[in-house]
C-alpha positions as CSV (number, residue, x, y, z in Angstrom):
1,M,-21.3,-1.0,26.7
2,W,-17.8,0.5,26.9
3,A,-15.7,2.3,24.2
4,V,-12.2,3.5,24.1
5,R,-10.7,5.0,21.4
6,V,-7.1,5.9,19.8
7,S,-5.9,7.6,17.0
8,K,-2.4,7.7,15.4
9,S,-1.2,9.8,12.5
10,F,0.9,8.5,9.4
11,S,1.8,10.4,6.5
12,A,2.1,8.5,2.9
13,A,1.7,9.5,-0.6
14,H,-1.0,7.5,-3.0
15,F,-3.1,8.1,-6.5
16,I,-6.6,7.1,-7.2
17,S,-6.9,5.1,-10.3
18,G,-10.1,5.3,-12.0
19,K,-10.8,8.5,-10.8
20,E,-11.0,11.2,-13.4
21,S,-9.6,14.1,-11.3
22,K,-6.4,15.9,-9.9
23,C,-6.8,12.8,-7.3
24,E,-5.2,10.6,-10.5
25,N,-2.0,12.5,-9.7
26,M,0.3,10.9,-7.0
27,H,-0.3,13.3,-3.5
28,G,0.0,13.2,-0.1
29,H,-2.2,13.4,2.9
30,N,-1.3,13.6,6.7
31,Y,-3.2,10.8,7.8
32,R,-5.0,10.6,11.3
33,V,-6.3,6.7,12.2
34,E,-8.9,6.2,14.9
35,V,-10.1,3.1,16.2
36,T,-12.8,2.4,18.4
37,V,-12.9,-0.6,20.6
38,G,-15.9,-1.9,22.6
39,S,-16.8,-3.9,25.5
40,K,-19.5,-5.1,27.7
41,D,-17.5,-6.3,30.3
42,L,-14.3,-4.6,31.8
43,Q,-11.0,-6.7,32.1
44,P,-8.9,-5.8,35.3
45,P,-8.0,-3.7,36.3
46,G,-11.3,-2.0,34.6
47,M,-10.4,-1.0,31.5
48,V,-11.6,-2.4,28.2
49,V,-8.1,-2.3,26.5
50,D,-5.0,-0.3,27.6
51,F,-4.6,2.7,25.5
52,V,-0.8,1.9,25.3
53,E,-1.3,-1.3,23.9
54,L,-3.7,-0.6,21.4
55,R,-2.1,3.1,20.0
56,S,1.1,0.5,19.8
57,R,-0.6,-1.8,17.8
58,L,-2.2,0.9,15.7
59,E,1.0,2.3,15.0
60,S,2.6,-1.2,13.8
61,I,-0.2,-1.7,10.9
62,L,0.7,2.2,9.9
63,P,2.7,2.4,6.3
64,D,4.5,5.6,7.3
65,H,6.2,7.4,4.6
66,R,5.2,5.3,2.1
67,L,3.4,5.2,-1.5
68,L,0.3,3.7,-0.3
69,N,0.1,2.1,-4.1
70,E,3.0,0.0,-3.8
71,V,1.9,-1.3,-0.1
72,Y,-1.6,-2.8,-0.7
73,N,-2.9,-4.6,-4.4
74,F,-6.6,-2.6,-3.7
75,N,-7.1,1.5,-4.5
76,P,-6.0,3.3,-1.4
77,T,-9.2,5.6,-0.6
78,A,-9.6,6.1,2.4
79,E,-12.7,4.2,2.3
80,N,-10.6,1.1,1.6
81,L,-8.1,1.9,3.6
82,A,-10.6,2.1,7.1
83,R,-11.5,-1.0,5.9
84,H,-8.3,-3.0,5.6
85,F,-7.0,-1.8,9.3
86,Y,-10.4,-2.6,10.4
87,N,-9.9,-6.1,9.4
88,E,-5.9,-6.0,10.5
89,M,-6.9,-4.5,13.9
90,A,-10.1,-6.8,14.6
91,K,-7.3,-9.8,14.8
92,F,-6.6,-8.5,18.1
93,Y,-9.3,-6.7,19.4
94,P,-13.6,-6.1,19.7
95,V,-13.3,-3.4,16.9
96,L,-16.6,-1.4,16.9
97,K,-15.4,1.1,13.9
98,I,-12.2,2.4,12.4
99,T,-11.9,6.5,11.3
100,V,-9.5,7.4,8.8
101,W,-8.9,11.5,8.3
102,E,-7.0,12.7,5.1
103,N,-7.3,16.1,6.3
104,E,-8.9,17.8,9.3
105,D,-12.1,18.4,7.0
106,C,-12.4,14.4,5.6
107,C,-12.9,11.3,6.8
108,A,-13.8,7.6,6.1
109,E,-15.6,5.2,8.7
110,Y,-15.8,1.5,8.3
111,S,-17.7,-1.1,10.7
112,P,-19.0,-4.1,9.6
113,D,-22.4,-3.5,10.3
């Protein structure tokens, strides 16, 4: 099994409803989203997927400089964002997992298994 991974950053604001803490206040993050794609077979000329194509697709689904609560109909936690980005990318690639970093120390991962 081969696995390839690309990442892309975006900046956005959000607030977490139902969490009685400072996270209920609007605040922002410089997110980094990593997508890991896997395959047991390589496509010609010997790759799982072209890095440029994969990064471009990832970039196309990221809501840069937006208020995430206005973009999505779910509470935009890192965990929910990871699942959402997984579902979007899995329409095009055999995604193994998505990792959403809110900062350099905290991330959430989602994979279907």
